C-alpha positions in Angstrom: 9.5 28.6 -20.3 10.0 27.6 -16.6 12.6 24.9 -15.8 11.3 21.3 -15.3 10.6 20.2 -11.7 13.2 17.7 -10.3 12.6 15.1 -7.5 14.0 16.5 -4.3 16.6 14.5 -2.3 15.3 11.6 -0.2 11.7 12.3 -1.2 9.6 9.2 -1.9 6.1 7.9 -2.0 6.9 4.5 -0.5 4.5 3.9 2.4 2.3 6.8 1.4 -1.3 6.7 0.2 -1.2 7.2 -3.6 -4.9 7.3 -4.0 -4.9 11.1 -3.9 -2.4 11.0 -6.8 -4.7 8.7 -8.8 -7.6 11.2 -8.3 -5.3 14.1 -9.4 -4.2 12.4 -12.6 -7.7 11.0 -13.5 -9.2 13.5 -15.9 -6.2 16.0 -15.7 -4.8 17.3 -18.9 -1.2 16.8 -19.9 1.4 19.3 -18.6 1.9 22.4 -20.8 5.7 22.7 -20.1 8.5 20.2 -19.8 7.8 17.0 -17.7 9.1 16.6 -14.2 12.3 14.6 -13.9 13.8 12.2 -11.4 17.2 13.8 -12.0 18.3 17.0 -13.7 20.2 15.3 -16.5 17.6 12.6 -17.1 14.6 14.0 -19.1 11.4 12.0 -18.7 10.6 12.6 -22.4 13.4 10.3 -23.4 12.8 7.5 -21.0 11.7 4.1 -22.3 8.6 2.2 -21.0 10.8 -0.3 -19.0 12.8 2.6 -17.5 9.6 4.4 -16.4 8.2 1.2 -14.8 11.4 0.7 -12.8 11.5 4.4 -11.8 7.9 4.5 -10.7 8.3 1.3 -8.6 11.4 2.8 -6.9 9.5 6.0 -6.3 6.2 4.7 -5.0 6.6 0.9 -4.5 3.6 0.4 -6.8 3.2 -1.0 -10.3 3.0 1.6 -13.0 0.6 -0.5 -15.1 -1.8 -1.1 -12.3 -1.9 2.6 -11.4 -2.4 3.5 -15.0 -5.4 1.1 -15.1 -6.9 2.8 -12.0 -6.5 6.2 -13.8 -8.3 4.8 -16.8 -5.9 6.4 -19.4 -5.1 3.5 -21.6 -5.5 5.1 -25.0 -1.8 5.9 -25.4 0.1 3.8 -22.9 3.5 5.5 -23.3 2.1 9.0 -23.0 -0.1 8.0 -20.1 2.9 6.5 -18.3 4.9 9.7 -18.8 2.0 11.8 -17.5 1.5 9.6 -14.4 5.3 9.7 -13.6 5.3 13.5 -14.0 2.5 14.0 -11.5 4.0 11.3 -9.2 7.3 13.3 -9.0 5.4 16.5 -8.2 3.3 14.7 -5.6 6.4 13.2 -4.0 7.9 16.7 -3.7 4.8 17.8 -1.8 4.2 15.0 0.6 7.2 12.6 0.3 9.7 14.4 2.5 11.5 12.1 5.1 10.7 12.5 8.8 12.5 15.3 10.5 13.4 17.1 7.3 12.1 20.6 6.4 10.0 20.5 3.3 11.7 23.8 2.1 15.1 22.2 2.1 16.6 22.3 -1.4 18.8 19.6 -2.9 21.3 22.3 -3.9 22.6 22.1 -0.3 24.5 19.0 -1.4 27.1 21.3 -3.0 27.7 23.2 0.2 31.5 24.0 0.7 33.4 21.5 2.9 34.7 24.3 5.2 31.1 25.4 6.0 30.1 21.8 6.7 33.1 21.4 9.1 32.2 24.6 10.9 28.6 23.4 11.4 29.8 20.0 12.7 32.2 21.7 15.1 29.4 24.0 16.4 27.1 21.0 16.9 29.8 19.1 18.8 30.5 22.1 21.0 26.8 22.5 21.8 26.6 18.8 22.8 29.5 19.2 25.1 27.9 22.2 26.7 24.7 20.3 27.3 26.5 17.3 28.8 28.5 19.6 31.1 25.4 21.4 32.2 23.7 18.1 33.0 26.8 17.0 35.1 26.7 20.2 37.0 23.0 19.8 37.8 23.6 16.3 39.1 26.5 17.4 41.3 24.4 20.2 42.8 21.5 17.8 43.5 23.8 15.4 45.2 25.3 18.1 47.4 21.8 19.2 48.4 20.9 15.7 49.3 24.0 15.2 51.4 23.3 18.5 53.2 19.9 17.3 54.4 19.6 15.6 57.8 17.4 12.6 57.3 15.5 11.1 60.2 14.3 7.5 59.9 11.0 6.9 61.6 10.1 3.3 62.7 6.4 2.5 62.9 5.4 1.2 66.3 4.1 -2.1 65.0 7.7 -2.8 63.6 9.4 -2.4 67.0 8.8 -6.0 67.8 9.4 -6.6 71.6 9.6 -2.9 72.4 6.1 -2.3 71.1 3.5 -2.0 73.9 -0.1 -1.6 72.6 -1.4 -0.6 76.1 0.8 2.5 76.2 0.1 3.6 72.6 -2.4 6.5 72.1 -5.6 5.9 70.3 -6.9 8.2 67.6 -10.2 9.9 68.6 -12.5 8.3 66.1 -15.6 6.1 66.1 -13.3 2.9 66.0 -10.0 2.3 67.7 -7.0 2.7 65.4 -3.3 2.7 66.5 -1.3 5.8 65.6 2.4 6.4 65.3 3.8 9.2 67.6 6.6 11.4 66.5 7.3 14.2 69.0 3.9 16.1 69.3 2.8 15.2 65.7 0.6 12.1 65.4 -0.2 10.2 62.2 -2.8 7.5 61.6 -1.2 4.0 61.2 -2.1 1.7 58.3 -2.8 -1.3 60.5 -5.8 -2.0 62.7 -5.4 -4.3 65.6 -9.0 -5.0 66.5 -11.4 -7.1 64.4 -14.4 -5.0 65.5 -13.3 -2.0 63.4 -13.5 -3.9 60.1 -16.8 -3.2 58.3 -17.3 -6.3 56.3 -20.8 -5.4 55.3 -19.6 -2.1 53.7 -16.7 -3.9 52.0 -19.0 -6.6 50.5 -21.5 -3.9 49.4 -18.7 -2.1 47.6 -17.6 -5.3 45.8 -21.2 -6.1 44.8 -21.7 -2.6 43.5 -18.5 -2.8 41.3 -19.6 -6.2 40.0 -23.1 -5.0 39.1 -21.6 -1.9 37.3 -19.3 -4.3 35.3 -22.2 -6.5 34.3 -24.3 -3.5 33.2 -21.5 -2.0 31.0 -21.9 -2.2 27.2 -18.6 -4.0 26.8 -19.7 -6.8 29.1 -23.0 -7.1 27.3 -21.3 -7.3 23.9 -18.9 -9.9 25.3 -21.8 -12.0 26.6 -23.6 -11.8 23.3 -20.4 -12.9 21.5 -20.0 -15.8 23.9 -23.6 -17.0 23.2 -23.0 -16.7 19.4 -19.7 -18.5 19.7 -21.1 -21.4 21.7 -24.0 -21.9 19.2 -21.4 -21.9 16.4 -19.4 -24.6 18.1 -22.5 -26.8 18.6 -23.2 -26.6 14.9 -19.8 -27.9 13.9 -19.5 -31.7 13.1 -17.1 -32.5 15.9 -19.0 -30.2 18.4 -16.1 -28.7 20.3 -16.5 -26.9 23.6 -14.9 -23.8 25.1 -12.3 -26.1 26.7 -11.5 -28.0 23.5 -11.8 -25.3 20.8 -8.8 -25.1 18.4 -7.2 -22.2 16.5 -8.8 -23.5 13.3 -12.2 -23.3 15.0 -11.5 -19.7 15.9 -10.6 -18.9 12.3 -13.7 -20.6 11.0 -15.8 -18.6 13.4 -14.2 -15.3 12.2 -14.9 -16.2 8.6 -18.5 -17.2 9.4 -19.0 -13.7 10.9 -18.1 -12.1 7.6 -21.8 -12.2 6.8 -22.2 -9.4 9.4 -19.5 -7.3 7.7 -20.0 -3.8 6.2 -16.7 -3.4 4.4 -16.5 -4.1 0.7 -13.2 -5.4 -0.7 -12.8 -4.1 -4.2 -10.3 -5.5 -6.7 -7.7 -3.5 -8.6 -9.8 -3.3 -11.7 -13.0 -2.2 -9.9 -13.9 1.4 -10.5 -15.0 1.8 -6.8 -11.6 0.9 -5.3 -10.8 3.2 -2.4 -14.4 4.3 -1.9 -16.4 3.7 1.2 -19.9 2.2 1.3 -21.5 -0.7 -0.4 -21.7 -0.8 -4.2 -23.4 -3.1 -6.7 -20.1 -4.2 -8.3 -20.2 -7.8 -7.0 -17.0 -7.4 -4.8 -16.9 -9.4 -1.5 -18.3 -7.8 1.7 -16.4 -8.7 4.9 -15.7 -7.6 8.4 -13.3 -4.7 8.8 -9.8 -5.6 10.0 -10.3 -3.6 13.1 -13.5 -5.4 13.9 -11.7 -8.8 13.5 -9.0 -7.7 15.8 -11.5 -6.6 18.5 -13.5 -9.8 18.1 -10.3 -11.9 18.7 -9.5 -9.8 21.8 -13.0 -10.4 23.2 -12.8 -14.2 22.4 -9.4 -14.3 24.1 -10.9 -12.7 27.2 -13.8 -15.2 27.2 -11.5 -18.1 26.9 -9.3 -16.7 29.7 -12.3 -16.5 32.0 -12.9 -20.2 31.3 -9.3 -21.1 32.4 -7.6 -21.2 29.0 -4.9 -18.7 30.0 -3.5 -15.8 28.0 -0.8 -17.6 25.9 -0.6 -20.5 23.4 1.9 -23.4 23.6 2.7 -24.6 20.1 4.5 -27.7 21.3 1.6 -29.1 23.3 -1.2 -27.3 21.4 -2.7 -26.0 24.6 -3.6 -22.7 26.1 -5.5 -19.8 24.6 -6.1 -20.5 20.8 -6.7 -16.8 20.1 -3.0 -16.2 20.8 -1.9 -18.9 18.4 0.2 -18.1 15.2 -2.6 -19.3 13.0 -5.1 -16.8 14.4 -2.5 -14.0 14.3 -1.7 -14.8 10.7 -5.4 -14.7 9.8 -5.7 -11.1 11.3 -2.6 -10.0 9.3 -4.0 -11.5 6.1 -7.3 -9.6 6.6 -5.4 -6.3 7.2 -3.1 -6.8 4.1 -6.1 -7.7 1.9 -8.0 -4.5 2.9 -4.8 -2.4 2.5 -4.4 -3.5 -1.1 -8.0 -2.6 -1.7 -7.1 1.0 -0.5 -9.4 0.7 2.5 -8.2 3.1 5.3 -9.2 2.5 8.9 -11.7 5.0 10.2 -10.3 7.4 12.7 -11.9 7.8 16.2 
């Protein structure tokens, strides 16, 4: 009979998605051999229900009873808990390694001889000293090369003040007069024009109008305008009829909740059999806007209010500024994100 699996050092499921574990346990048969253990000298078969609950919460950060309900194995609660803990330990060994650690690292390395550890530490310190010395040498060589160069400071003609004579300066051979800087026989165009005739205002304005028309035709601008129209209609329908210049953080939160009717994300409860699944089901669970959509809507509203002179910050003391940046609106966004995270709803990747 093979030895029982033991939880590897520093492996945990805290912060990991345990929904794949629920799928693996759901419908799976009990292990044929001994159950996986948290420690070598602590068999899972002898653990009590309270000990298993504590161990599972320390391992995954989740409630053992709630996960057992999601699995649907409630015929024999104690055996179901042992089975779930067994598969959780195996799943933690597979995906629960800490960042930067090789998954093939064995916990038996804990008993490594002290002399071997000291030898490794000494080699590491020696390597660090070699890298620092190499960096210092490179810096000294670069400084020597810079000192060896002969720098020549060139002063543009328009910065020579009284010694600058525009009549004696050479003009570049182009369609319009532009002053140039002379350095020996090499001439470079200057960045300043000294005649108003060379400025093509018509071309500049045409370029600005072209950029403005491109911005107005973009999809993002059209969506922002549509949102602004919908937002103004919502404000007019409120009893106190606020305007863009008098809207409060509570009005922003009311508008976000009102837009939940356009949502396509269903928030399932812990006891719902469709928890963690995408799409709309006939289970009666609430349908709301996705947390990412709420965040994007708040950003668009903030840009709209900024264009109307509300700024980009919120002053809590005077209750003035941009209400989208207020703690109340930020707290609403966090609550939506936490609610959907508990419902095992993962954000769609781009």
